N, C-alpha and C positions, 0 to 999 in steps of 0.2 A: 028299831029305835034304841033298844038297850045296848046295841053294839057300838053306838056312836062315840062314847067316851074312849073305848078301846082304840078306835081309829085315830082319835086325837093324839093318844099316847104314841101310836105307831108313827104318825107324822112328826111328832116332836122328836122321837128318837132318830128318825131319818134325817131331820134337819140338823140335829146335833152331830150325827156322824158325818154329814156332808161338810159342816163347818170344820170338824176335826181333820177331815181329808184335805180341805183347802188350806188349813193351817200348816199341816205337815208338808203339803205340796209346795207352799210358798217358802217354808223353811228349807226344804230340800233344794228348791230352785235357787234360793239365796246362797246356800252353801256351794252349789255347783258353780254359780257365777263367781264365787269368791275363791275358787281353787287357783293356786299359783300356776302360771303358764310354764315356769321352769324352776329348778331348784337353785336359787340365788339368794344371797344375803348381803347386806351392806356392812362394811367394817370401817370404822373411823380410825385413821392412824395419824400420828404426829410426825412432822418433818420440819426441816429448816429450809426456807427459801432464800437463796442468795441472788442479789441483784447486782449485775455488772453493767457498766457503761462502755460502749465502744466510742471513743472520742478521737478527734483529730489533734495531732501534736501542735500544729501551727497556731491554732486559736482555741484549743480545748473545747471545741463545739461537740456536744453529744449528738452522735449520729444515729444510735439505736441502743436499745436496752436488751440485755440477755438475762434470762432467769434460769437458774439451775436448782436442783434439789440434792446436790452432793458437794462435798468439800473439794477444794482444788479448783484449778482453772477450768473454764468451760471447754468442752470438746469442740474440735473444728466443726463437727456436724451441728452442734447447738448454735454456734455463731452463724453458720450458714442459714439455719432455719429461721432465726430471729431477725437477722440483718439482711438477708438476700444475697444473691450471687455477687453483685457488683462490689458491695462493701466487704464481703468475705474475701474476694480476690485482692482488694487493696490491703486488707489486714494481713493476708498471707504473704504479700510481697513487701511488707514493711521490714526494713533492715534495722538492726540495733543502732541506737543513736547515742554516742558517747557524750554529746553535748547535754543530754538530759541529766547526766550525773552531776554536771556543773550548774544546773538550774537554767540553762539556756534552751528551754523546750521549744521556743519559737523557731529555732534553727533546725529542728527535727522534721522529717517528712514522714508521711504515712499516718497510720492509725494505731491506737493502743487501747488495751482493756484495763479497767481497774474496778475493784469491788466497791460497791456503795453501801450495801446493807446485808444483814443476815437476820431474817424475821421468822420466829416460830409460827408454823401454820398447821392446819389439819386438812386431811383429804379423805373423801369417802371412796372406798374401793368396793366394787361389785365382785363377790366371790362365788364361784360355782360350788354347790354342795353335792356330796356323793349321792347317787341314785339308789333306790331300793333294788335288790337283786334276787334272782331265783336260781336255785341249783337243782340239778336233776340226777337221780339215781334210781335204783330198783330195790324193791323189798319183796320178801317172800321167796328168796332164793339164797339161802344161807350157804349152800354148798356149790356155789358157782365155780365151775371148772371148765376152762376152754369155751366160755360163753354158753355153757349148757346148764339149764335149770331142770330140776326134777319135776316142777310143775309151772304153770303159767304164772309169772309174778305180777306185781303191780308197780306202776311208776310212783316214785316218791319225790315230791317237790317240796323244797324247803326255801323259804323266803327270809331275807335279812333286811332290816331297816337300820342304816348306819347313823341316822340322826338321833341325838338324845331327845327323850320325851316324846318320841314318835314311835309308832308300831304298825305292824302289818295287819290290815283289816281282813283281807281275803286273798286267796290265790284262785285265779280264773284261767280258763283256756278252752281249747277244744281238741279232741282226739279223733282223728279220721272224720272230721266234720261234726262230731257230737260234742256239745258244750259241757263243761263241768265247772264246779265252783265249790270251794271249801273256805269256811271261816277260819281266820287265824293264819299262822305262818307255816303250816304244815298241811300237806294234801296227799292222800293216797288215791291213785286212779287205777282201777282194775284194768288189766290188759286182756285182749282177746287174740287168738291165733291170727296171723296175717299171712299174706303171700310173701314170696321171696323179695319183693321190692319194698315191703314195709308200708307203714302208714305215717302220715304227717301229724305232728303235734305242735300246737301254738300255746304258749303259757306266759302269764305275767302276774304281778302282784299289785294290789291296791293298798295305798298307805294312808295312815291317819293324817299325813301332811297335806293330803288333798290331791295327790297325783298317783300315777301308776309307774311301775318299772317299765323298761323297754319290753316290747313283745318279742319273746325268744322263740326259736324254732328248733325242732328236733325231728329225726326220722327214726322210727322204732320198728324192729322186725322181731316177730315171735313165730318160729317155724318148728313143726314137729320133726324130731330127729329120726323117727321111724325105728328107734331102738328103745327097748324097755330098760328101765333103770332099776333102782332098789325096789324090792317087793313087787316087781312087775310094772312099776309106774313108768309112764312115758316120759321121755326127755324132750326138752325144748331148747332150740337155739335162740338165744336172746342177744340182740345187738342194738345199740343206741348210738346215733350220730348227732352230736350237739356240742356247741362250744360251751354249754353250761353243764356238761357231764361232770359228776362228782362221785362216781361209783367205782373208783379203782382204775386200773389200766384201760384206757380207751383204745379203740381201733386207731389205725394210722391217721396222722394229721392230714395226709393226702386223701384218705378216704372221706374225711369231712369236707375237704376242699372240693372234691368231685361229687359229693353226695352219692357215694357208691359203697355198698356193703361188700365185704369180702365174700367169696364163694362159700356156700354152706358146707360144713364139714371141716376137715383138717386143712390147715394152711399149707400151700405148696412150700417145699423146703427152702426155696430161694427167697421166700417172703417171711421167713421165721424171724422172731424177735426174742432170742434167748437172753436170760439174765446172767447165765454162767459162761465165762469165756471158754470153758472146755467144750461147749457146744459148737464153737466156731473153729475149732482146731482143724487144720487141713495139712496134708502132706503131698502137695503136688510137685512134680519135677519141673520147676520153672527154669527153663534154660536161659531166658533173658536175665532173670535175677541172678542165676549162677554166674553168668558172664560179667555182670556188674560187680559182684563180690570179688571175683578174680581180678578184674581190671583195676579195682581200687585197692587192691592189696589186703582185703579182708579174708581171702582164701589163698593159700599157697598151692598153685597148680604146676609148680616147676617139675614135678614128676611126670607130667604129660609131655609127650613128644611135641605136641603143637602148642604147648603152654596153656592148654585148657580152653583156648578161644578159637572160634571160627573167624573168618575175615569180616563178618558183619558185626562182631562184638558179642555174639551169643556164645554160650558155653558149648564146647564139643562134648562128645560122649564121655571122654575121659574127664574133662573139666567138670561135667555135671556129677559124675561119680565121686570125684574128690570133694566137691562143694556140697554134696547132698545134705550132710548134717546141718551145715550153716543155713542152707536154703530152707530146711524144715523149721529151724529155729526162727529165722528172719520173718517168714510169712505169718508166724503166729505171735510175734512179740507185740503186735498192735491190737490184739483182740479186745483187751479190756478198754482201751481208748476208743475202739470202734463202737463197742456197746454203749459206753458213756455218751458219745456224741450222738448215736442213733436215738437213745432214750431222751436226750435233751430236746430234740425236735419231733420225737415220736414217729420215726420211720423204721422199717425193718433192718435190723443190724446185719443179717446175713446178706441182704441185697447190697448194703454198703460195702461189705467185705468183697463180695463177688465183683462189684464195680471196680474196686481197686485192683483186684487180680487181673481183670481184663485190660485196664488202662495201663498199668505199670508193672504188674507182677510184684507189687509192693516195694519197688525201688523208687524212692521219692526224688531222685535227682532230676534236674530239668532236661528236656529234650529240645535242642535248638537247631538240629540239622534238618528239620522239616519246615515247610512254608509257614506253619502255625506253631509258634513257640508254646510249649506245654510245661507246667510247673507242678511239682508235688506228686504225692502218691496217687492222686486222682486225675493228673494231667489237666490242670486248670489252664484254660486259654484266656486271653484278654476278653474274648466274646463271652466265655463262661463267667468271668468276673462281672461283666455287664449284666448278665442274667440274674446273678444272685443279688446284685445291688438293686435292680429294678423290681424283681419279682419276690423278694423276701424283705418286706418293709422293716421287720424287726431287726434283721441283720444290718440293714442300712442305717437305722436309727442309732444302733450301738457303735457302728464303725465310722460313720461320717464325722462326728464331732472329734474324733481322734486326729483328723487332719485339717478339717475346715472349721470356720466359725459356726457355732451352734445355730445362729440365726439363719445361716445359709442352708442348713440341713433341714429346717422345719418343713419346707414344702415338698420334700422328697427328692429322690435321685433324678427323676425326669425333668425337674424344674431347674436343675443346675446348668451352668454354662458348660460348653464342651471341654474347656481346659480343666475345670473342676472334676468333671466326669472322668477324664483321662487320668488325672492324679489319683482318684479313688480306685480306678481299675488297676493301675500300676501297683498301688499299695496292696490291694487284695492279692495279686499274683505274688508279690514279694512275701506276703505273710504266710503263704503255703509252700514257699521254696526254702527247704532246710539246708541248702548247700553252704558249706563252711570249709574254707581252705585249710584251716588248722585242726579240723575235727577228724577222727578216725574215719577213713573211707570218704572223706569230704562231705559228710552228712552230720548235721546237728540234730540228734534224735530228741533232744529236749524241746525242740520247736514243734514236734508233731502233735502235741495235745491240742494246741489252737488250730493247727492245720486240719485235724480230723473234724473239728467243729465246723470249720468253714465248708468243708466238702459235704458234711451232712446237711447244712443249711442250703448249699448249692443244689443238692438233690431235691430238697423240699421246694426250692424256688422253681426248679424245672418241672416238678409235678404241677405247680400252679400255671406255669406258662403252657405246658402241654394241654392242660385242661381248657385253657382259654382258646387255644388253636382248635380243639375239638368243638367247643361251643361256637366258634366263628363259622366252622364248616357246616355244622348240623343245625344250629339254632337251639340246641337242647342243652340241658345240664349234662356234663360229661357222664355222670353215672347212668343217665337214661340212654346214652348213645353206645357205650361200650362196657364190657365187663370190668370188674376191679382189676383182675390180673392183666388184661389187655391195656388198661390205662397205665399201669406200671411199665409195660413194654413200650408204650409210646413215650413215657417219661424218659426211659433209657435212650430212645432215639433222639429226643430233644437234647439230652445231655451230651450225647456223643457226636451227633451230626448237625444239630441246630434246628430251630423252628422252621426254617425254609424247607429243608428236606421233609420234615414231618407234614407241613402244610400241603406241599405238592403231592405227596403220596396219598394223603387223605382226600384231597380234591380229585385225584385220578380215580380213586376207589369210588367216590360219589358219582363221578361222570360215567363210570362203567356200570353203575346200577348195582354194585355188589354190596352185600351187608357189611357193616363196619365190624370186622373181626381182625385180629392180628394176621391170620392166615391170608386174608384178602388184601389188607393194607401192605403186607410184606411183598406182594407181587407187583406193587405199583411204585416202588422206589426207582428213581432215575439212576443212570449208571454212576454218577458221581456220589450217590448216597447209598449205594448197595452195601457198603461195609457196615452200615447201621444194622442191617438184618443179621449179619454174622455176629456183630457185637451183642445184640439182644439175645440171640439163641445161645451164645456162650455164657452170658451172665445168668440166664434162667435155667440152663442145664448144668451150670457150675463146671464148665470146661476150662482148662488152664490156658488155652491159646489166646494171646493178646490180639487185639484188632486195632489197626492204625486209625487215627482221626482222618476223615475224608478231606481231601484237598482237591483243587482243580489244577492239573488233570488228576483223576482219581489215582491213588497210590496202588501199588501191587499188594497182594495179600500179606507178604512179608517184606517190610521196608528195609532198606540197607541202613543199619544203625552202626556207626563207627564207634570205636572205643573212645569215649570223651575223657578229657581231663577236667578237674574241677575248675569251674568258671565263676567269675564274680557274680553277685546278685544282680538282677536286672534293675535298671533305673526305675524311679517312681512312675515314669511313663514309658512302658515297653515300646519297642519299635516294631510292633506287629502291624499287620495290614489294617487300614482304616476301618473303624467299627461302624457298621450300619446302624441306623436308628432302630431301637427295639421298644416301641411304645405298645402299651396294652391295647390290642385291637378291640373294637367295639363288637358286641355280639350281633349276629345277623338274625332278624326276626324270622319266624316260620320254622317248620320242621324239615327234616331230611327227607328227600333230596331237595337241594336248592337249585335256582337257575344256573345255567352253565357258567356264567361269569360272576364271581362274587365282587363286591365293591372293592376298589383298590385299597382303601384304608384298612381292610380286614386282613390283607396278606402280610405276614411277617417277612422281614427281609432275610434272605438266606445267609448262611455262613460260608463261603465267603460271598 
């Protein structure tokens, strides 16, 4: 009995606690229900509304009213919208009436517009507000060299709230399935060693505005180098793939597209990304380049009995010897531009230079004596222009408004009509063609800065298209299907021979039950696509021998190239073979291998 008062106090405390819990639960539920669905705000702006009447001359009858918010006459589209097609056609067909100047308006035929009023008005506009963002880097690795840390670092996430009077409440996420959360706008998440494939990270920020940032993704790899560092400490390879990376030079943008880490250890020479042009210097005996320099009068080979040229336009042994100093200088004069263009889109600079070496030996003049016309130092075709416009949205967004109305460009390249697409393709090929009749050698070298940028973005577009072809065949993310280096090899195939050759070779590899490696895929190219194998091997081994673009019938290994004379620039719409549709194929569900026959919509159209 003496314990009964104590029990009453206990019950009273429990009741109070329960009320408090219910209060805060109700408050939290109210706040959650009151969160904004999206970041928008209303802005009230002032404007002047102009009222126009569309009337008939004969009796001044008002047939419709047109309202505008700009000075000057209503646009034809505004008249059509307010008055309908029939009245619009009558108005458009109305001829000037001289009788109206004399006051005899009843003798005039048709319709006329006249302004009735100008009234100050206000309108409410719904404006999208910027979202909170989260950026990703690493910490605890001050001496990061070639992606190697002396110890296992931590992820550093930093959130930003762009709205005034609002702030970041917390950063949340999960690392390899394990959740984490930090209060405030900064969060350090310790890492652990991973396998070579890495682990997935999802992260986002909660804002005092009542919403969250987008949920971002990353792939993180931490692998033991097997080599002791300073004071015997172990070294660790550290790589991060994420669009939110803010920790210095990231891996290739194509690596992010494919979700594929580069191989552990040192990068292959052909995938190097040097900052110093001296690292790209080459001294290859390019006989085609030597022939062009002689043919265009940039090298005097009159001392050679044969004039320094063979019948196919390439340099003879004597011609190459005479032209060798200019050949060495010419092939290296673009190195700074190559590095700048490669860094702009984050692709390997050495790969870009090797590609130019194989396509043109650095001679940027057009080749028009093959079935497919090729332009610039990277031999861009009309089909190649189609690829960069379709598969590189950033390039399209910047290039399209230069030729077409901005409203027509909003929906993307694939939504344009065929005439507009042809106009853009032609303009892209013109933009990389530096031919100039009045320039030394017929080449305007000042045009090559923009040309290099186009080719870098074209290579980036081809890595996206090649990755989509791999995904169509396997149903997997490209990085799960092939190695990083092999995905670059497939990108070179796509650039040189087109997605049709690549698709069929991958499909034949799948049907044969072979593993998806470059060695296996290379054995399955059909005859008309075989030059792609030579092209890839030359680019990746840095050999100087050029490889012709495949055509039907397949060309010989060394095509006959006659000595050209400078020719005028191509028209905005080149007269190349009709371009097949190149829509982004939909991914096929399921893993590799697939059924024998993929869906028809998944197969890219071959070149030609």
